[in-house]
KOLKOL-671959 format. One record per residue (C-alpha): residue in three letters; residue number from 1; z, x, y. Coordinates in nm, 4 decimals, m for minus. Layout:
N
PT   kollum   gunu          w          u          v
PT      ALA    NUM          Z          X          Y
...
//
This chain:
256
PT   kollum   gunu          w          u          v
PT      MET      1    m6.4925     5.8702    m0.9330
PT      VAL      2    m6.1677     5.6681    m0.9348
PT      VAL      3    m6.0615     5.8375    m1.2581
PT      LEU      4    m6.1364     6.1848    m1.1238
PT      ARG      5    m5.9570     6.1173    m0.7966
PT      SER      6    m5.6531     5.9781    m0.9757
PT      LEU      7    m5.6448     6.2748    m1.2129
PT      LEU      8    m5.6677     6.5211    m0.9254
PT      PHE      9    m5.3821     6.3503    m0.7444
PT      ALA     10    m5.1712     6.3592    m1.0614
PT      ILE     11    m5.2320     6.7339    m1.0741
PT      VAL     12    m5.1273     6.7676    m0.7098
PT      LEU     13    m4.8037     6.5816    m0.7873
PT      ALA     14    m4.7387     6.8067    m1.0851
PT      ILE     15    m4.7932     7.1178    m0.8747
PT      PHE     16    m4.5898     7.0284    m0.5665
PT      THR     17    m4.3014     6.8155    m0.6951
PT      PRO     18    m4.1146     7.0791    m0.9021
PT      PRO     19    m4.0960     7.3333    m0.6163
PT      PHE     20    m3.9458     7.0754    m0.3809
PT      ALA     21    m3.6899     6.9842    m0.6463
PT      LEU     22    m3.6076     7.3540    m0.6785
PT      PHE     23    m3.5788     7.3869    m0.3003
PT      GLY     24    m3.3337     7.0972    m0.3059
PT      ILE     25    m3.1186     7.2599    m0.5727
PT      LEU     26    m3.1177     7.5949    m0.3918
PT      ALA     27    m3.0345     7.4213    m0.0631
PT      TYR     28    m2.7086     7.2704    m0.1907
PT      PRO     29    m2.4948     7.5176     0.0122
PT      LEU     30    m2.6670     7.3988     0.3309
PT      SER     31    m2.5759     7.0925     0.5363
PT      PRO     32    m2.6870     6.7474     0.4137
PT      ARG     33    m2.9168     6.7102     0.7149
PT      THR     34    m3.0878     7.0417     0.6388
PT      ARG     35    m3.1276     6.9514     0.2717
PT      HIS     36    m3.2767     6.6190     0.3763
PT      ARG     37    m3.5345     6.7860     0.5998
PT      ILE     38    m3.6322     7.0328     0.3277
PT      VAL     39    m3.6682     6.7889     0.0402
PT      THR     40    m3.8244     6.5004     0.2331
PT      ALA     41    m4.1000     6.7284     0.3631
PT      TRP     42    m4.2573     6.6399     0.0263
PT      ALA     43    m4.3362     6.2861     0.1472
PT      PRO     44    m4.5583     6.3707     0.4484
PT      LEU     45    m4.7288     6.6345     0.2349
PT      MET     46    m4.8199     6.3710    m0.0241
PT      MET     47    m4.9235     6.1323     0.2526
PT      TRP     48    m5.1646     6.4018     0.3714
PT      PHE     49    m5.3199     6.4315     0.0250
PT      ILE     50    m5.3399     6.0575    m0.0483
PT      PRO     51    m5.6244     5.9617     0.1920
PT      ARG     52    m5.8122     6.2833     0.1248
PT      ILE     53    m5.7986     6.2640    m0.2547
PT      LEU     54    m5.7501     5.8953    m0.3329
PT      GLY     55    m5.9218     5.7466    m0.0286
PT      ILE     56    m5.6177     5.5290     0.0451
PT      ARG     57    m5.5621     5.4898     0.4192
PT      TYR     58    m5.3115     5.2743     0.6023
PT      LYS     59    m5.2506     5.1078     0.9351
PT      VAL     60    m4.9252     4.9871     1.0859
PT      ILE     61    m4.8798     4.6625     1.2753
PT      GLY     62    m4.5662     4.6139     1.4848
PT      ARG     63    m4.4545     4.9702     1.5528
PT      GLU     64    m4.3098     4.8372     1.8777
PT      ASN     65    m4.0537     4.6465     1.6705
PT      ILE     66    m3.8891     4.9663     1.5455
PT      PRO     67    m3.5485     4.9842     1.7180
PT      SER     68    m3.4029     5.3015     1.8650
PT      VAL     69    m3.0847     5.2928     1.6551
PT      PRO     70    m3.0322     5.3472     1.2796
PT      SER     71    m3.1116     5.0212     1.1026
PT      VAL     72    m3.1587     4.8635     0.7615
PT      ILE     73    m3.5191     4.8333     0.6453
PT      LEU     74    m3.5876     4.5466     0.4048
PT      SER     75    m3.9299     4.6045     0.2548
PT      LYS     76    m4.1635     4.4492     0.0042
PT      HIS     77    m4.1943     4.6747    m0.3015
PT      GLN     78    m4.5239     4.6936    m0.4904
PT      SER     79    m4.5796     5.0595    m0.5768
PT      ALA     80    m4.4620     5.4166    m0.5347
PT      TRP     81    m4.6776     5.4477    m0.2217
PT      GLU     82    m4.4276     5.2809     0.0125
PT      THR     83    m4.1452     5.5102    m0.1016
PT      MET     84    m4.3437     5.7890     0.0623
PT      ALA     85    m4.4975     5.5968     0.3506
PT      LEU     86    m4.1715     5.4545     0.4831
PT      GLN     87    m4.0440     5.8106     0.5244
PT      VAL     88    m4.3400     5.8869     0.7510
PT      ILE     89    m4.3411     5.5614     0.9461
PT      PHE     90    m3.9672     5.5438     1.0221
PT      PRO     91    m3.7031     5.7913     1.1447
PT      PRO     92    m3.5094     5.9914     0.8795
PT      LEU     93    m3.3943     5.7503     0.6128
PT      CYS     94    m3.2415     5.7213     0.2702
PT      PHE     95    m3.3035     5.4717    m0.0071
PT      VAL     96    m3.0850     5.2464    m0.2138
PT      LEU     97    m3.1801     5.3475    m0.5662
PT      LYS     98    m3.0737     5.3212    m0.9286
PT      ARG     99    m2.8316     5.5955    m1.0263
PT      GLU    100    m3.0316     5.6710    m1.3412
PT      LEU    101    m3.3252     5.7875    m1.1260
PT      LEU    102    m3.1232     6.0957    m1.0356
PT      LYS    103    m3.1586     6.2109    m1.3964
PT      VAL    104    m3.5398     6.2149    m1.3895
PT      PRO    105    m3.6569     6.5787    m1.4149
PT      PHE    106    m3.7655     6.7308    m1.0848
PT      PHE    107    m3.8138     6.4043    m0.8950
PT      GLY    108    m3.4572     6.2904    m0.9577
PT      TRP    109    m3.3163     6.6342    m0.8959
PT      GLY    110    m3.4769     6.6337    m0.5540
PT      LEU    111    m3.3314     6.2902    m0.4801
PT      ALA    112    m2.9870     6.4123    m0.5806
PT      ALA    113    m3.0079     6.6905    m0.3233
PT      ILE    114    m3.0362     6.4573    m0.0245
PT      PRO    115    m2.8038     6.1900     0.1157
PT      GLY    116    m2.8775     5.8604    m0.0508
PT      ILE    117    m2.7222     5.5452    m0.1935
PT      ALA    118    m2.7170     5.5616    m0.5722
PT      ILE    119    m2.5789     5.2506    m0.7369
PT      ASP    120    m2.4945     5.1403    m1.0882
PT      ARG    121    m2.6974     4.8207    m1.1244
PT      ALA    122    m2.4949     4.7225    m1.4298
PT      ALA    123    m2.1837     4.7010    m1.2128
PT      GLY    124    m2.2624     4.3451    m1.1006
PT      LYS    125    m2.0786     4.2519    m0.7820
PT      ASP    126    m1.9418     4.6053    m0.7614
PT      ALA    127    m2.2984     4.7190    m0.6940
PT      LEU    128    m2.2883     4.5229    m0.3673
PT      ALA    129    m1.9708     4.7054    m0.2681
PT      GLN    130    m2.1419     5.0363    m0.3491
PT      VAL    131    m2.4360     4.9525    m0.1238
PT      VAL    132    m2.2113     4.8543     0.1650
PT      GLU    133    m1.9694     5.1469     0.1325
PT      GLN    134    m2.2296     5.4191     0.0883
PT      GLY    135    m2.4722     5.2533     0.3284
PT      ARG    136    m2.2213     5.2415     0.6121
PT      ALA    137    m2.1549     5.6118     0.5592
PT      ARG    138    m2.5264     5.6948     0.5759
PT      LEU    139    m2.5768     5.4820     0.8884
PT      SER    140    m2.2816     5.6519     1.0597
PT      GLU    141    m2.4462     5.9863     0.9812
PT      GLY    142    m2.7578     5.8758     1.1681
PT      TYR    143    m2.9804     5.7830     0.8742
PT      TRP    144    m3.1725     5.4621     0.8387
PT      VAL    145    m3.1291     5.2800     0.5088
PT      ALA    146    m3.4319     5.1436     0.3201
PT      VAL    147    m3.3739     4.8652     0.0689
PT      PHE    148    m3.6165     4.6845    m0.1605
PT      PRO    149    m3.4375     4.3479    m0.1795
PT      GLU    150    m3.6404     4.2219    m0.4751
PT      GLY    151    m3.4912     4.5071    m0.6758
PT      THR    152    m3.8109     4.6225    m0.8433
PT      ARG    153    m4.1847     4.6428    m0.7870
PT      THR    154    m4.3802     4.3186    m0.7817
PT      ALA    155    m4.7530     4.2557    m0.8125
PT      PRO    156    m4.9487     4.1344    m0.5089
PT      GLY    157    m4.8995     3.7606    m0.4723
PT      ALA    158    m4.5758     3.7605    m0.6729
PT      LYS    159    m4.2140     3.7640    m0.5643
PT      ARG    160    m3.8674     3.7965    m0.7068
PT      ARG    161    m3.5342     3.6711    m0.5884
PT      TYR    162    m3.4137     3.8521    m0.2779
PT      LYS    163    m3.0807     4.0226    m0.3401
PT      ALA    164    m2.8482     4.0354    m0.0435
PT      GLY    165    m2.7184     4.3930    m0.0664
PT      GLY    166    m2.9233     4.5185     0.2276
PT      ALA    167    m2.8464     4.2112     0.4357
PT      ALA    168    m2.4744     4.2468     0.3600
PT      LEU    169    m2.4858     4.6108     0.4645
PT      ALA    170    m2.6523     4.5252     0.7972
PT      GLN    171    m2.4130     4.2369     0.8595
PT      GLN    172    m2.0996     4.4396     0.7880
PT      ALA    173    m2.2209     4.7518     0.9692
PT      GLY    174    m2.3481     4.5490     1.2655
PT      VAL    175    m2.6935     4.7098     1.2668
PT      PRO    176    m3.0387     4.5496     1.2966
PT      VAL    177    m3.2542     4.4501     1.0016
PT      VAL    178    m3.6206     4.5514     1.0126
PT      PRO    179    m3.8379     4.3473     0.7700
PT      VAL    180    m4.1543     4.5067     0.6311
PT      ALA    181    m4.4527     4.3504     0.4535
PT      HIS    182    m4.7478     4.5380     0.3031
PT      ASN    183    m5.0180     4.5213     0.0367
PT      ALA    184    m4.9936     4.8656    m0.1253
PT      GLY    185    m5.0127     4.7088    m0.4693
PT      GLU    186    m5.3768     4.6168    m0.4133
PT      PHE    187    m5.4749     4.9822    m0.4398
PT      TRP    188    m5.1790     5.1484    m0.6121
PT      GLY    189    m5.0407     4.9324    m0.8900
PT      ARG    190    m4.7026     4.9477    m1.0556
PT      ASP    191    m4.6975     5.2392    m1.3015
PT      ALA    192    m5.0763     5.2550    m1.2735
PT      PHE    193    m5.2520     5.5860    m1.3249
PT      LEU    194    m5.5665     5.4662    m1.1485
PT      LYS    195    m5.5471     5.4341    m0.7708
PT      TYR    196    m5.8282     5.2665    m0.5782
PT      PRO    197    m5.9566     5.3525    m0.2290
PT      GLY    198    m5.8959     5.1121     0.0570
PT      GLU    199    m5.6775     5.0434     0.3567
PT      ILE    200    m5.3152     4.9336     0.3234
PT      THR    201    m5.1720     4.7198     0.6002
PT      VAL    202    m4.8043     4.7692     0.6801
PT      SER    203    m4.6520     4.5033     0.9052
PT      ILE    204    m4.3156     4.5649     1.0728
PT      GLY    205    m4.1484     4.2446     1.1796
PT      PRO    206    m3.9247     4.1583     1.4737
PT      VAL    207    m3.5701     4.2865     1.4394
PT      ILE    208    m3.3191     4.0458     1.2869
PT      ASP    209    m2.9867     4.0754     1.4690
PT      PRO    210    m2.7006     4.0036     1.2245
PT      THR    211    m2.4535     3.9200     1.5018
PT      GLY    212    m2.2935     3.5838     1.4313
PT      LEU    213    m2.4730     3.5464     1.0974
PT      ASP    214    m2.3428     3.5784     0.7446
PT      ALA    215    m2.5218     3.7981     0.4901
PT      ALA    216    m2.6857     3.5002     0.3197
PT      GLU    217    m2.8486     3.3873     0.6440
PT      VAL    218    m2.9641     3.7401     0.7293
PT      ASN    219    m3.1147     3.7611     0.3831
PT      ARG    220    m3.2792     3.4196     0.4138
PT      ARG    221    m3.4409     3.5075     0.7473
PT      SER    222    m3.5620     3.8422     0.6140
PT      ALA    223    m3.7126     3.6838     0.3033
PT      ALA    224    m3.8752     3.4090     0.5071
PT      TRP    225    m4.0426     3.6541     0.7446
PT      ILE    226    m4.1599     3.8933     0.4720
PT      GLU    227    m4.3020     3.6250     0.2448
PT      GLY    228    m4.4536     3.4376     0.5390
PT      GLU    229    m4.6191     3.7548     0.6643
PT      MET    230    m4.7524     3.8319     0.3178
PT      ARG    231    m4.9184     3.4910     0.3105
PT      ARG    232    m5.0547     3.5310     0.6648
PT      LEU    233    m5.2041     3.8780     0.6119
PT      PHE    234    m5.3052     3.8548     0.2470
PT      PRO    235    m5.3830     3.4868     0.1768
PT      HIS    236    m5.6232     3.5788    m0.1044
PT      HIS    237    m5.3225     3.6642    m0.3219
PT      TYR    238    m5.1767     3.3161    m0.2831
PT      ARG    239    m5.4662     3.0981    m0.3901
PT      SER    240    m5.4178     3.1208    m0.7651
PT      GLY    241    m5.1231     2.8847    m0.7937
PT      HIS    242    m4.8443     3.1407    m0.7799
PT      ASP    243    m4.5126     2.9771    m0.6920
PT      THR    244    m4.4035     3.1807    m0.3919
PT      THR    245    m4.2206     2.9082    m0.2059
PT      GLY    246    m3.8756     2.9990    m0.3332
PT      ALA    247    m3.8239     3.3112    m0.1258
PT      VAL    248    m3.9524     3.1392     0.1865
PT      SER    249    m3.7275     2.8398     0.1497
PT      GLY    250    m3.4194     3.0450     0.0775
PT      GLU    251    m3.4298     3.1594    m0.2845
PT      VAL    252    m3.1930     3.4485    m0.2359
PT      GLU    253    m2.8884     3.5927    m0.4024
PT      GLU    254    m2.5579     3.6871    m0.2510
PT      ALA    255    m2.4849     3.9680    m0.4956
PT      GLU    256    m2.6179     4.3225    m0.5164
//
C-alpha cells in the first residue's frame, strides 16, 4: 500500500508541477505579488493531496506565536514536506535557496517566477551579504522569509551546524525570528520515494526579538529552542547516542 500511495503521489506531482511552472513563465509580465499568488497556489494543492493519498496529516502547536508583521522563520529541515507546509501555515513567504535550484526543469522555473532569495553558496561570506541584502528587500515588500539554518536536510535525531544568515537578516532588518521544530522526516525522508502515513507535529516557538542582540546570539537562541523542542517532542530520536548537544550549547556559525 505504501508503494502504491507513493507512486500515485509521484504521478500527481508529475501532472501538476509543469503547468504551474508554465503559469509562472507566462505570468512574468504581471506584478511580483500576482506571480507569487499564482505559482504558490501549487503548495496548498499538494497539501490537499498529501493526506488523502499518502495518509500524512499534521498538527500545529503554537500558532499563537505567529507575529502580525513579516518575520524570519528559522526551521528544522528534514524533507520536502516542510517546503510546502510552511507556505500554508504562515503568511506569504519566500525561501532562501541555492541558486542552482532555479535551473531544475519545471520546479526551478516556477521558483524563478516568484520573489525569492537565491544565493551562490560557493561565495563564502558573500553569501551572507546576499541573504541580508535580498532578504531585507523581500521583507520590505511584505513577504516573510523562511530559512533552513542547517543548510540542508537532516535525518530525525541528527543536526548540523546552524548558519547565521537568517539570524543576521533578522538582526539587521530589525524583525522577529520565529523558530520552528517538526518531525516530517519520520514519514517523508530525504530524497525518499516511499512516504509513510502518520501525523507530523509542527511546533512554532516564541518569537525571538533581535533588539539589542548580535546575530550570533540570535542564532544561538534559535538553535537552542529548536533543538530543545526536538528533544522534548521527539525524545525517541535522541536515545541512540547521537551527539546533538552542540547546537543546543551554541554550535553555530557566523557566516552564510
